[in-house]
Backbone as CSV, one residue per row, in Angstrom:
resi,resn,N_x,N_y,N_z,CA_x,CA_y,CA_z,C_x,C_y,C_z
1,UNK,-19.182,15.785,138.281,-20.602,15.835,138.637,-21.214,14.445,138.504
2,UNK,-21.754,13.912,139.589,-22.419,12.621,139.561,-23.921,12.853,139.517
3,UNK,-24.517,12.609,138.341,-25.932,12.855,138.161,-26.752,11.712,138.750
4,UNK,-27.779,12.056,139.497,-28.721,11.070,140.005,-29.884,11.005,139.015
5,UNK,-29.924,9.933,138.238,-30.953,9.794,137.209,-32.064,8.844,137.637
6,UNK,-32.094,8.500,138.916,-33.076,7.523,139.395,-34.507,8.017,139.241
7,UNK,-34.703,9.328,139.304,-36.050,9.888,139.188,-36.305,10.508,137.815
8,UNK,-35.385,10.320,136.867,-35.526,10.921,135.542,-36.528,10.124,134.710
9,UNK,-37.611,10.770,134.310,-38.659,10.112,133.522,-38.448,10.389,132.033
10,UNK,-37.451,9.757,131.458,-37.140,9.977,130.053,-38.307,9.538,129.167
11,UNK,-38.661,10.415,128.222,-39.651,10.071,127.208,-41.082,10.001,127.681
12,UNK,-41.342,10.456,128.907,-42.697,10.381,129.473,-43.286,11.777,129.618
13,UNK,-44.524,11.932,129.211,-45.201,13.218,129.373,-45.420,13.513,130.847
14,UNK,-44.965,14.688,131.282,-45.193,15.126,132.667,-45.998,16.417,132.631
15,UNK,-47.228,16.367,133.085,-48.090,17.538,133.110,-47.771,18.356,134.351
16,UNK,-47.331,19.603,134.155,-46.891,20.441,135.268,-48.027,21.333,135.768
17,UNK,-48.710,21.979,134.833,-49.863,22.834,135.125,-50.920,22.522,134.057
18,UNK,-52.109,23.104,134.156,-53.111,22.843,133.111,-52.627,23.193,131.699
19,UNK,-51.696,24.156,131.582,-51.242,24.580,130.264,-49.831,24.124,129.906
20,UNK,-49.081,23.617,130.865,-47.661,23.308,130.640,-47.361,21.844,130.937
21,UNK,-46.709,21.191,129.954,-46.228,19.823,130.138,-44.815,19.745,129.580
22,UNK,-44.100,18.662,129.905,-42.745,18.520,129.390,-42.419,17.057,129.125
23,UNK,-41.439,16.863,128.231,-40.905,15.539,127.927,-39.391,15.645,128.029
24,UNK,-38.772,14.753,128.804,-37.331,14.799,129.044,-36.591,13.901,128.064
25,UNK,-35.618,14.485,127.370,-34.770,13.749,126.437,-33.670,13.013,127.203
26,UNK,-33.323,11.829,126.722,-32.284,11.051,127.382,-30.908,11.473,126.865
27,UNK,-30.500,12.698,127.204,-29.171,13.203,126.843,-28.489,13.864,128.044
28,UNK,-28.438,13.145,129.186,-27.811,13.732,130.377,-26.309,13.926,130.177
29,UNK,-25.770,14.975,130.799,-24.337,15.264,130.728,-24.018,16.353,131.735
30,UNK,-22.731,16.634,131.970,-22.382,17.749,132.857,-22.873,19.100,132.346
31,UNK,-23.224,19.170,131.047,-23.682,20.443,130.477,-25.202,20.516,130.333
32,UNK,-25.880,19.355,130.298,-27.331,19.344,130.104,-28.089,18.871,131.338
33,UNK,-27.354,18.553,132.406,-27.933,18.007,133.642,-28.640,16.682,133.303
34,UNK,-29.917,16.513,133.649,-30.581,15.241,133.348,-31.004,15.130,131.890
35,UNK,-30.920,16.223,131.139,-31.266,16.208,129.726,-32.053,17.432,129.310
36,UNK,-32.383,17.478,128.028,-33.177,18.575,127.473,-34.655,18.346,127.763
37,UNK,-35.296,19.346,128.339,-36.731,19.282,128.607,-37.476,20.039,127.515
38,UNK,-38.231,19.313,126.726,-39.062,19.922,125.691,-40.424,20.232,126.297
39,UNK,-40.828,21.484,126.199,-42.105,21.898,126.791,-43.216,21.910,125.751
40,UNK,-44.394,21.507,126.190,-45.603,21.534,125.369,-46.592,22.458,126.063
41,UNK,-47.024,23.498,125.346,-47.880,24.531,125.937,-49.241,24.510,125.259
42,UNK,-50.299,24.432,126.066,-51.653,24.465,125.528,-52.404,23.180,125.803
43,UNK,-53.691,23.175,125.391,-54.514,21.987,125.591,-54.947,21.387,124.255
44,UNK,-55.817,22.084,123.521,-56.301,21.522,122.251,-55.301,21.732,121.118
45,UNK,-54.791,22.943,121.001,-53.761,23.274,120.010,-52.536,23.733,120.788
46,UNK,-51.358,23.186,120.462,-50.203,23.388,121.335,-49.011,24.005,120.606
47,UNK,-48.127,24.583,121.415,-46.809,25.019,120.958,-45.776,24.109,121.592
48,UNK,-44.691,23.826,120.868,-43.587,23.029,121.382,-42.371,23.930,121.513
49,UNK,-41.761,23.976,122.689,-40.602,24.834,122.944,-39.354,23.975,123.107
50,UNK,-38.324,24.273,122.326,-37.029,23.573,122.347,-37.182,22.063,122.111
51,UNK,-37.396,21.659,120.854,-37.534,20.228,120.540,-36.338,19.389,120.962
52,UNK,-35.124,19.985,120.939,-33.963,19.263,121.433,-33.028,18.778,120.343
53,UNK,-32.162,17.815,120.686,-31.189,17.303,119.722,-31.840,16.332,118.739
54,UNK,-31.102,15.952,117.698,-31.598,14.949,116.764,-31.535,13.590,117.456
55,UNK,-32.643,13.215,118.029,-32.767,11.978,118.785,-34.167,11.439,118.497
56,UNK,-34.261,10.398,117.670,-35.562,9.925,117.216,-36.404,9.346,118.350
57,UNK,-35.748,8.783,119.349,-36.499,8.291,120.500,-37.215,9.446,121.189
58,UNK,-36.511,10.566,121.331,-37.121,11.757,121.939,-38.188,12.334,121.019
59,UNK,-37.883,12.386,119.724,-38.863,12.908,118.780,-40.172,12.134,118.819
60,UNK,-40.085,10.817,118.834,-41.295,9.997,118.896,-42.010,10.155,120.229
61,UNK,-41.249,10.396,121.296,-41.875,10.639,122.605,-42.660,11.952,122.584
62,UNK,-42.109,12.966,121.901,-42.829,14.244,121.773,-44.133,14.038,121.012
63,UNK,-44.069,13.295,119.892,-45.275,13.046,119.097,-46.320,12.285,119.910
64,UNK,-45.872,11.315,120.695,-46.792,10.558,121.544,-47.435,11.470,122.582
65,UNK,-46.636,12.384,123.147,-47.155,13.312,124.154,-48.174,14.275,123.552
66,UNK,-47.940,14.668,122.320,-48.864,15.585,121.634,-50.176,14.874,121.336
67,UNK,-50.090,13.578,121.030,-51.289,12.814,120.688,-51.870,13.293,119.371
68,UNK,-53.155,13.446,119.315,-53.791,13.888,118.078,-53.972,15.384,117.987
69,UNK,-53.369,16.115,118.913,-53.558,17.563,118.939,-52.797,18.266,117.809
70,UNK,-53.291,19.400,117.425,-52.624,20.232,116.417,-51.437,20.955,117.056
71,UNK,-50.328,21.011,116.338,-49.172,21.811,116.770,-49.154,23.068,115.917
72,UNK,-49.381,24.213,116.545,-49.463,25.467,115.792,-48.115,26.164,115.662
73,UNK,-47.208,25.957,116.632,-45.921,26.646,116.634,-44.830,25.735,117.199
74,UNK,-43.652,25.811,116.616,-42.447,25.238,117.194,-41.526,26.402,117.524
75,UNK,-41.197,26.560,118.808,-40.439,27.717,119.273,-39.060,27.276,119.756
76,UNK,-38.047,28.043,119.406,-36.671,27.713,119.776,-36.073,28.878,120.561
77,UNK,-35.561,28.578,121.769,-34.982,29.658,122.579,-33.624,30.116,122.036
78,UNK,-32.826,29.167,121.496,-31.532,29.548,120.934,-30.929,28.364,120.180
79,UNK,-29.874,28.661,119.430,-29.333,27.689,118.481,-28.127,26.933,119.037
80,UNK,-28.368,26.078,120.007,-27.380,25.124,120.465,-27.878,23.716,120.146
81,UNK,-26.947,22.781,119.999,-27.267,21.455,119.470,-28.196,20.634,120.360
82,UNK,-28.344,21.036,121.611,-29.265,20.331,122.500,-30.632,20.998,122.570
83,UNK,-30.856,22.001,121.722,-32.120,22.742,121.746,-32.855,22.772,120.397
84,UNK,-32.134,23.083,119.329,-32.800,23.419,118.064,-32.828,22.367,116.960
85,UNK,-31.873,21.428,116.842,-31.804,20.600,115.639,-33.039,19.763,115.321
86,UNK,-33.745,19.257,116.345,-34.896,18.398,116.080,-36.093,19.176,115.533
87,UNK,-36.012,20.508,115.550,-37.157,21.316,115.111,-37.534,21.044,113.654
88,UNK,-36.548,20.824,112.776,-36.857,20.556,111.369,-37.653,19.264,111.218
89,UNK,-37.206,18.210,111.876,-37.910,16.929,111.821,-39.319,17.069,112.388
90,UNK,-39.439,17.753,113.519,-40.755,17.911,114.147,-41.691,18.723,113.254
91,UNK,-41.136,19.710,112.564,-41.933,20.500,111.632,-42.450,19.637,110.478
92,UNK,-41.593,18.748,109.984,-42.008,17.840,108.908,-43.115,16.895,109.372
93,UNK,-43.023,16.452,110.614,-44.004,15.499,111.149,-45.348,16.148,111.450
94,UNK,-45.332,17.405,111.872,-46.560,18.057,112.345,-47.093,19.136,111.410
95,UNK,-46.248,19.623,110.519,-46.644,20.730,109.648,-46.547,22.092,110.304
96,UNK,-46.053,22.140,111.543,-45.971,23.412,112.276,-44.738,24.206,111.851
97,UNK,-44.863,25.517,111.697,-43.709,26.355,111.365,-42.812,26.589,112.577
98,UNK,-41.548,26.912,112.304,-40.534,27.118,113.345,-40.323,28.616,113.554
99,UNK,-40.326,29.042,114.800,-40.147,30.444,115.166,-38.896,30.595,116.038
100,UNK,-38.056,31.585,115.718,-36.866,31.874,116.516,-36.399,33.281,116.204
101,UNK,-35.443,33.764,116.997,-34.909,35.112,116.807,-34.080,35.225,115.533
102,UNK,-33.516,34.094,115.103,-32.720,34.095,113.877,-31.694,32.993,113.886
103,UNK,-30.879,32.965,112.852,-29.812,31.983,112.754,-28.767,32.219,113.844
104,UNK,-27.876,31.262,114.039,-26.843,31.407,115.057,-25.974,32.640,114.773
105,UNK,-25.755,33.432,115.808,-24.968,34.658,115.660,-25.795,35.894,115.404
106,UNK,-27.104,35.725,115.167,-27.966,36.888,114.950,-27.961,37.767,116.191
107,UNK,-27.644,39.050,115.998,-27.610,39.984,117.112,-26.253,40.146,117.751
108,UNK,-25.250,39.387,117.258,-23.909,39.479,117.853,-23.347,40.885,117.648
109,UNK,-22.696,41.390,118.685,-22.199,42.772,118.635,-20.919,42.916,117.833
110,UNK,-20.232,41.830,117.583,-18.988,41.923,116.803,-17.766,41.873,117.697
111,UNK,-16.603,41.724,117.073,-15.358,41.593,117.826,-14.989,40.131,118.033
112,UNK,-13.720,39.892,118.298,-13.200,38.540,118.528,-13.517,37.600,117.371
113,UNK,-13.430,38.122,116.142,-13.756,37.300,114.985,-12.873,36.059,114.872
114,UNK,-11.686,36.122,115.461,-10.774,34.983,115.403,-11.190,33.854,116.349
115,UNK,-12.109,34.142,117.273,-12.533,33.157,118.266,-13.678,32.311,117.700
116,UNK,-13.410,31.092,117.319,-14.437,30.178,116.838,-14.372,28.899,117.672
117,UNK,-15.019,28.921,118.803,-14.945,27.786,119.728,-16.321,27.171,119.972
118,UNK,-17.288,27.551,119.180,-18.666,27.172,119.464,-18.990,25.775,118.930
119,UNK,-18.399,24.783,119.561,-18.624,23.406,119.145,-20.087,23.014,119.291
120,UNK,-20.790,23.677,120.197,-22.186,23.332,120.430,-23.175,24.124,119.610
121,UNK,-22.705,24.945,118.685,-23.599,25.803,117.908,-24.290,25.013,116.801
122,UNK,-25.562,25.292,116.600,-26.328,24.707,115.498,-26.324,25.715,114.345
123,UNK,-25.304,25.642,113.517,-25.139,26.611,112.435,-25.979,26.276,111.209
124,UNK,-26.652,25.133,111.222,-27.523,24.752,110.103,-28.960,25.224,110.300
125,UNK,-29.258,25.754,111.466,-30.636,26.114,111.801,-31.085,27.380,111.073
126,UNK,-32.275,27.311,110.478,-32.922,28.482,109.877,-34.403,28.432,110.215
127,UNK,-34.938,29.414,110.934,-36.364,29.389,111.291,-37.244,29.752,110.096
128,UNK,-38.501,29.336,110.157,-39.474,29.743,109.133,-39.914,31.182,109.361
129,UNK,-39.964,31.578,110.624,-40.413,32.928,110.974,-39.456,33.532,111.998
130,UNK,-39.085,34.776,111.773,-38.244,35.527,112.703,-39.135,36.221,113.729
131,UNK,-38.792,36.084,114.993,-39.537,36.769,116.044,-38.642,37.818,116.694
132,UNK,-39.264,38.859,117.210,-38.534,39.975,117.812,-39.020,40.211,119.228
133,UNK,-38.230,40.949,119.978,-38.583,41.280,121.360,-39.953,41.939,121.411
134,UNK,-40.818,41.413,122.260,-42.150,41.981,122.421,-43.219,41.349,121.551
135,UNK,-42.825,40.513,120.598,-43.810,39.838,119.749,-44.692,38.922,120.588
136,UNK,-45.941,38.818,120.178,-46.901,37.953,120.858,-47.252,36.777,119.953
137,UNK,-47.211,35.584,120.508,-47.544,34.365,119.775,-48.756,33.754,120.466
138,UNK,-49.828,33.549,119.711,-51.102,33.191,120.317,-51.571,31.805,119.904
139,UNK,-52.145,31.086,120.871,-52.798,29.818,120.615,-54.241,29.891,121.046
140,UNK,-54.918,28.755,121.056,-56.336,28.741,121.415,-56.577,29.209,122.846
141,UNK,-55.718,28.760,123.762,-55.922,29.100,125.172,-54.639,29.569,125.840
142,UNK,-53.707,30.098,125.057,-52.438,30.561,125.615,-51.863,31.699,124.784
143,UNK,-51.065,32.517,125.436,-50.353,33.613,124.780,-48.919,33.625,125.279
144,UNK,-47.972,33.590,124.362,-46.554,33.641,124.717,-45.951,34.936,124.199
145,UNK,-45.286,35.664,125.082,-44.601,36.900,124.711,-43.109,36.627,124.564
146,UNK,-42.556,37.055,123.436,-41.130,36.860,123.175,-40.311,37.918,123.912
147,UNK,-39.281,37.471,124.635,-38.379,38.383,125.350,-36.959,38.103,124.858
148,UNK,-36.362,39.046,124.140,-34.992,38.848,123.659,-34.038,38.982,124.844
149,UNK,-33.276,37.922,125.095,-32.378,37.880,126.254,-30.975,37.458,125.822
150,UNK,-30.259,38.316,125.105,-28.895,37.951,124.696,-27.984,37.799,125.906
151,UNK,-26.943,37.003,125.727,-25.987,36.783,126.808,-25.388,35.405,126.696
152,UNK,-26.202,34.375,126.918,-25.745,33.001,126.707,-25.424,32.805,125.225
153,UNK,-26.327,33.227,124.376,-26.076,33.420,122.940,-26.710,34.745,122.557
154,UNK,-26.278,35.282,121.431,-26.815,36.573,121.008,-28.267,36.463,120.533
155,UNK,-28.689,35.259,120.115,-30.063,35.098,119.617,-30.989,34.427,120.631
156,UNK,-30.586,34.410,121.891,-31.390,33.752,122.917,-32.661,34.545,123.210
157,UNK,-33.779,33.826,123.281,-35.049,34.447,123.668,-35.712,33.601,124.750
158,UNK,-36.520,34.252,125.555,-37.366,33.576,126.528,-38.818,33.810,126.113
159,UNK,-39.715,33.001,126.662,-41.129,33.116,126.309,-41.971,33.183,127.572
160,UNK,-42.731,34.271,127.718,-43.584,34.453,128.901,-44.988,33.948,128.595
161,UNK,-45.443,33.031,129.421,-46.809,32.524,129.316,-47.705,33.417,130.162
162,UNK,-48.438,34.304,129.501,-49.191,35.338,130.220,-50.261,34.757,131.130
163,UNK,-50.897,33.667,130.695,-52.006,33.108,131.471,-51.572,32.571,132.830
164,UNK,-50.305,32.205,132.970,-49.837,31.628,134.236,-48.687,32.422,134.851
165,UNK,-48.358,33.570,134.280,-47.272,34.420,134.767,-45.986,33.623,134.982
166,UNK,-45.642,32.846,133.980,-44.422,32.040,134.016,-43.594,32.323,132.767
167,UNK,-42.291,32.007,132.826,-41.393,32.265,131.703,-40.569,31.016,131.406
168,UNK,-40.523,30.642,130.138,-39.631,29.589,129.672,-38.291,30.251,129.366
169,UNK,-37.274,29.920,130.164,-36.034,30.692,130.155,-34.879,30.027,129.408
170,UNK,-35.132,28.904,128.722,-34.064,28.275,127.957,-32.859,27.972,128.822
171,UNK,-31.691,28.472,128.398,-30.462,28.311,129.184,-30.079,29.591,129.909
172,UNK,-30.963,30.559,129.917,-30.614,31.853,130.514,-30.491,31.766,132.029
173,UNK,-31.301,30.919,132.634,-31.251,30.716,134.089,-31.445,29.231,134.367
174,UNK,-30.660,28.701,135.292,-30.779,27.297,135.685,-30.571,27.177,137.186
175,UNK,-31.304,26.252,137.802,-31.230,26.097,139.245,-30.023,25.277,139.675
176,UNK,-29.556,24.389,138.817,-28.516,23.422,139.177,-27.104,23.915,138.851
177,UNK,-26.980,24.963,138.043,-25.657,25.461,137.640,-25.796,26.876,137.109
178,UNK,-24.670,27.587,137.065,-24.677,28.902,136.433,-24.592,28.742,134.921
179,UNK,-25.171,29.665,134.202,-25.182,29.636,132.747,-23.797,29.938,132.193
180,UNK,-23.368,29.161,131.212,-22.086,29.407,130.564,-22.235,30.585,129.603
181,UNK,-21.337,31.552,129.720,-21.287,32.688,128.804,-19.967,32.569,128.043
182,UNK,-20.039,32.147,126.792,-18.834,31.844,126.029,-18.666,32.803,124.857
183,UNK,-17.709,33.760,124.960,-17.446,34.655,123.831,-16.970,33.850,122.617
184,UNK,-17.216,34.305,121.391,-17.705,35.642,121.062,-19.228,35.787,121.048
185,UNK,-19.970,34.674,120.955,-21.415,34.822,120.902,-21.999,35.133,122.271
186,UNK,-21.337,34.637,123.321,-21.768,34.969,124.671,-21.212,36.319,125.105
187,UNK,-22.008,37.062,125.860,-21.634,38.418,126.263,-22.094,38.643,127.699
188,UNK,-21.143,38.851,128.612,-21.476,38.941,130.035,-22.323,40.157,130.367
189,UNK,-21.986,41.313,129.822,-22.772,42.506,130.139,-24.178,42.398,129.552
190,UNK,-24.293,41.853,128.354,-25.623,41.633,127.769,-26.417,40.653,128.619
191,UNK,-25.733,39.637,129.138,-26.393,38.638,129.981,-26.969,39.279,131.245
192,UNK,-26.171,40.099,131.917,-26.636,40.738,133.149,-27.787,41.702,132.881
193,UNK,-27.726,42.410,131.765,-28.844,43.291,131.389,-30.106,42.480,131.119
194,UNK,-29.928,41.322,130.491,-31.077,40.472,130.198,-31.706,39.916,131.470
195,UNK,-30.872,39.600,132.445,-31.395,39.126,133.730,-32.240,40.216,134.398
196,UNK,-31.733,41.434,134.379,-32.501,42.553,134.943,-33.815,42.728,134.182
197,UNK,-33.763,42.514,132.889,-34.964,42.619,132.056,-35.999,41.573,132.473
198,UNK,-35.547,40.343,132.683,-36.465,39.288,133.107,-37.067,39.604,134.469
199,UNK,-36.251,40.195,135.338,-36.740,40.530,136.677,-37.921,41.492,136.611
200,UNK,-37.924,42.358,135.599,-38.991,43.357,135.482,-40.353,42.727,135.184
201,UNK,-40.367,41.484,134.712,-41.632,40.817,134.408,-42.277,40.204,135.659
202,UNK,-41.513,40.083,136.735,-42.027,39.596,138.019,-42.772,38.271,137.866
203,UNK,-42.143,37.331,137.156,-42.767,36.025,136.937,-42.779,35.203,138.221
204,UNK,-43.836,34.442,138.410,-43.918,33.560,139.575,-43.045,32.325,139.388
205,UNK,-42.974,31.831,138.146,-42.303,30.557,137.874,-41.417,30.686,136.640
206,UNK,-40.228,30.061,136.711,-39.306,30.027,135.573,-39.085,28.568,135.184
207,UNK,-39.173,28.291,133.878,-38.980,26.938,133.375,-37.699,26.865,132.540
208,UNK,-36.595,26.373,133.101,-35.376,26.177,132.316,-35.518,24.957,131.397
209,UNK,-34.746,24.932,130.319,-34.759,23.761,129.449,-33.980,22.608,130.075
210,UNK,-33.153,22.898,131.069,-32.435,21.849,131.794,-32.645,22.040,133.285
211,UNK,-33.032,20.980,133.971,-33.096,21.042,135.422,-34.436,21.471,135.983
212,UNK,-34.498,21.592,137.318,-35.760,21.826,138.012,-36.393,23.178,137.695
213,UNK,-37.710,23.199,137.847,-38.466,24.444,137.771,-38.013,25.380,138.888
214,UNK,-38.000,26.679,138.602,-37.584,27.687,139.578,-38.809,28.457,140.054
215,UNK,-39.121,28.330,141.333,-40.207,29.114,141.932,-39.625,30.422,142.489
216,UNK,-40.487,31.384,142.773,-40.035,32.681,143.304,-38.940,33.259,142.399
217,UNK,-39.309,33.480,141.139,-38.360,33.860,140.101,-37.463,35.035,140.439
218,UNK,-38.036,36.123,140.963,-37.224,37.319,141.196,-36.208,37.132,142.320
219,UNK,-36.565,36.377,143.334,-35.606,36.094,144.408,-34.437,35.296,143.851
220,UNK,-34.733,34.345,142.970,-33.677,33.558,142.352,-32.782,34.430,141.478
221,UNK,-33.403,35.308,140.694,-32.638,36.195,139.811,-31.701,37.083,140.615
222,UNK,-32.177,37.607,141.739,-31.315,38.442,142.581,-30.091,37.656,143.039
223,UNK,-30.293,36.386,143.366,-29.174,35.546,143.773,-28.164,35.348,142.661
224,UNK,-28.646,35.204,141.425,-27.750,35.035,140.278,-26.916,36.294,140.068
225,UNK,-27.544,37.445,140.184,-26.825,38.712,140.014,-25.725,38.842,141.069
226,UNK,-26.050,38.502,142.314,-25.055,38.564,143.392,-23.897,37.615,143.095
227,UNK,-24.214,36.424,142.619,-23.177,35.436,142.312,-22.250,35.933,141.205
228,UNK,-22.811,36.526,140.152,-21.981,37.022,139.051,-21.074,38.158,139.524
229,UNK,-21.589,39.025,140.357,-20.775,40.116,140.890,-19.672,39.578,141.793
230,UNK,-19.975,38.490,142.519,-18.973,37.868,143.368,-17.839,37.305,142.512
231,UNK,-18.185,36.626,141.406,-17.171,36.078,140.515,-16.288,37.191,139.949
232,UNK,-16.902,38.298,139.594,-16.143,39.422,139.069,-15.179,39.954,140.131
233,UNK,-15.674,40.033,141.351,-14.820,40.477,142.447,-13.655,39.531,142.683
234,UNK,-13.899,38.228,142.542,-12.829,37.248,142.707,-11.744,37.423,141.643
235,UNK,-12.158,37.713,140.433,-11.190,37.930,139.348,-10.308,39.134,139.669
236,UNK,-10.927,40.223,140.082,-10.166,41.430,140.418,-9.246,41.180,141.601
237,UNK,-9.688,40.376,142.550,-8.880,40.063,143.717,-7.637,39.263,143.308
238,UNK,-7.806,38.334,142.354,-6.670,37.574,141.852,-5.633,38.493,141.225
239,UNK,-6.119,39.490,140.486,-5.200,40.378,139.773,-4.477,41.331,140.712
240,UNK,-4.980,41.503,141.922,-4.262,42.331,142.903,-2.914,41.708,143.256
241,UNK,-2.816,40.412,143.099,-1.563,39.727,143.399,-0.562,39.764,142.265
242,UNK,-0.936,40.418,141.174,-0.042,40.506,140.027,-0.678,39.900,138.794
243,UNK,-0.022,40.041,137.635,-0.569,39.527,136.383,-0.804,38.018,136.445
244,UNK,-1.889,37.573,135.839,-2.133,36.130,135.745,-3.038,35.834,134.558
245,UNK,-3.097,34.566,134.194,-3.872,34.134,133.040,-5.200,33.524,133.488
246,UNK,-6.095,33.334,132.527,-7.404,32.753,132.829,-7.290,31.327,133.377
247,UNK,-6.462,30.451,132.806,-6.339,29.102,133.398,-5.926,29.127,134.864
248,UNK,-5.049,30.061,135.233,-4.636,30.185,136.632,-5.822,30.604,137.500
249,UNK,-6.616,31.543,136.995,-7.783,32.024,137.747,-8.801,30.897,137.918
250,UNK,-9.060,30.158,136.839,-10.045,29.073,136.883,-9.628,27.993,137.875
251,UNK,-8.345,27.645,137.862,-7.844,26.594,138.756,-8.105,26.941,140.214
252,UNK,-8.036,28.207,140.537,-8.271,28.643,141.909,-9.754,28.841,142.205
253,UNK,-10.450,29.574,141.308,-11.847,29.916,141.545,-12.767,28.703,141.496
254,UNK,-12.439,27.727,140.664,-13.327,26.587,140.440,-12.706,25.271,140.933
255,UNK,-11.906,25.362,141.989,-11.210,24.172,142.485,-12.167,23.101,142.992
256,UNK,-13.385,23.505,143.393,-14.352,22.535,143.900,-15.369,22.106,142.848
257,UNK,-15.153,22.532,141.599,-16.068,22.215,140.500,-15.483,21.083,139.660
258,UNK,-16.335,20.200,139.173,-15.948,19.102,138.295,-14.988,19.608,137.210
259,UNK,-13.822,18.976,137.112,-12.807,19.434,136.159,-13.288,19.361,134.717
260,UNK,-14.295,18.517,134.452,-14.861,18.460,133.104,-15.547,19.764,132.729
261,UNK,-15.863,20.575,133.716,-16.532,21.853,133.468,-15.565,23.024,133.462
262,UNK,-14.277,22.768,133.674,-13.313,23.863,133.740,-13.158,24.588,132.405
263,UNK,-13.323,23.874,131.299,-13.261,24.540,130.001,-14.375,25.558,129.845
264,UNK,-15.588,25.169,130.245,-16.722,26.089,130.191,-16.527,27.238,131.171
265,UNK,-15.977,26.926,132.349,-15.716,27.973,133.337,-14.727,28.994,132.797
266,UNK,-13.717,28.511,132.069,-12.731,29.427,131.477,-13.393,30.377,130.491
267,UNK,-14.371,29.867,129.733,-15.083,30.735,128.778,-15.872,31.818,129.525
268,UNK,-16.514,31.459,130.635,-17.273,32.452,131.404,-16.351,33.464,132.063
269,UNK,-15.188,33.007,132.571,-14.212,33.952,133.119,-13.740,34.895,132.011
270,UNK,-13.524,34.351,130.825,-13.127,35.177,129.683,-14.181,36.253,129.408
271,UNK,-15.461,35.882,129.512,-16.532,36.857,129.294,-16.470,37.972,130.337
272,UNK,-16.196,37.611,131.607,-16.015,38.639,132.644,-14.801,39.516,132.314
273,UNK,-13.715,38.893,131.883,-12.481,39.619,131.551,-12.739,40.643,130.448
274,UNK,-13.453,40.229,129.409,-13.752,41.136,128.287,-14.531,42.347,128.787
275,UNK,-15.554,42.088,129.628,-16.361,43.185,130.159,-15.517,44.135,131.001
276,UNK,-14.675,43.595,131.867,-13.816,44.428,132.711,-12.806,45.208,131.874
277,UNK,-12.296,44.576,130.822,-11.347,45.267,129.940,-12.033,46.401,129.187
278,UNK,-13.248,46.162,128.713,-14.003,47.203,128.001,-14.273,48.399,128.898
279,UNK,-14.371,48.157,130.195,-14.632,49.225,131.167,-13.336,49.820,131.733
280,UNK,-12.203,49.392,131.153,-10.873,49.881,131.565,-10.559,49.588,133.030
281,UNK,-11.130,48.497,133.547,-10.859,48.121,134.938,-9.702,47.127,135.034
282,UNK,-9.362,46.491,133.914,-8.177,45.648,133.836,-7.474,45.937,132.513
283,UNK,-6.235,45.480,132.386,-5.439,45.718,131.174,-4.690,44.443,130.797
284,UNK,-4.125,44.432,129.611,-3.334,43.290,129.154,-2.397,43.737,128.043
285,UNK,-1.402,42.923,127.780,-0.513,43.153,126.653,-0.937,42.220,125.522
286,UNK,-1.212,42.783,124.369,-1.616,41.964,123.239,-3.127,41.771,123.185
287,UNK,-3.593,40.880,122.298,-5.030,40.687,122.107,-5.677,39.939,123.263
288,UNK,-6.966,40.164,123.435,-7.740,39.427,124.424,-7.806,37.957,124.021
289,UNK,-7.424,37.082,124.941,-7.485,35.652,124.668,-7.449,34.881,125.977
290,UNK,-7.641,33.573,125.908,-7.601,32.723,127.100,-6.190,32.648,127.709
291,UNK,-5.190,32.827,126.878,-3.803,32.658,127.353,-3.090,33.963,127.652
292,UNK,-3.741,35.080,127.368,-3.150,36.394,127.636,-3.015,36.613,129.144
293,UNK,-1.996,37.351,129.545,-1.817,37.716,130.958,-2.487,39.045,131.228
294,UNK,-3.329,39.089,132.278,-4.097,40.281,132.600,-3.604,40.869,133.927
295,UNK,-3.785,42.176,134.072,-3.312,42.854,135.279,-4.177,44.089,135.521
296,UNK,-4.069,44.618,136.747,-4.784,45.855,137.088,-4.005,47.056,136.549
297,UNK,-4.672,48.010,135.909,-3.964,49.174,135.353,-3.469,50.117,136.447
């Protein structure tokens, strides 16, 4: 993936709507696109969503963007290293409490305990306040509704800005790439259910933490659902030719994708495999793993 960073305004406040602004962190990569976008919601008293990684240049840019305004809430969509770690520092600087669904792994359904591949997990994160699905977080001129959206991680949440009918979707939806679903914390069936849940809110605008704003939210969501079903169909089609492993499937399915992303693609294929196996649509000998050979029963 060759990122075009010519238009990337790192560290600069970008006002999107009267209530929504963002500051872009200079941490571009094949996994973060142009970088982590920290959102600032409100006018006089504000909430900060996804402070980002421990990057003091970004932290100081956030403080500059806030100016002299009060920060009432620091909100975290999920516990990955490009989203949550700076929240502690920002809380110390502003006095604002941190709100999230819970520590990393909160809400996990269990299983695959031997799978510990979450190099990007922020396992040191602990919020000051636990939020639950349906909770309302209020500011002077804004209201954010918490929507629990497990799938990318088990503790992933989105935040709906009621005044503008928009949703901050974290890593749950992105315009530039499909979301990585990496077991054991990632769960494909939970992810698809969460997408359907978001669709029910009929938001006009979706704000991912990475990449461009998504307009016409429900049309985009329908496209994501179709794409995921297509990937599942491709996996089943591969297995019609006989038993094969996930690396073999990835090499074929993602031949036009940057090879640096093949590891992440393998994790998402694994998530599809687990779901299909749970539904008895595929079988295997031995435990579920990346190297196991899978076949149609």
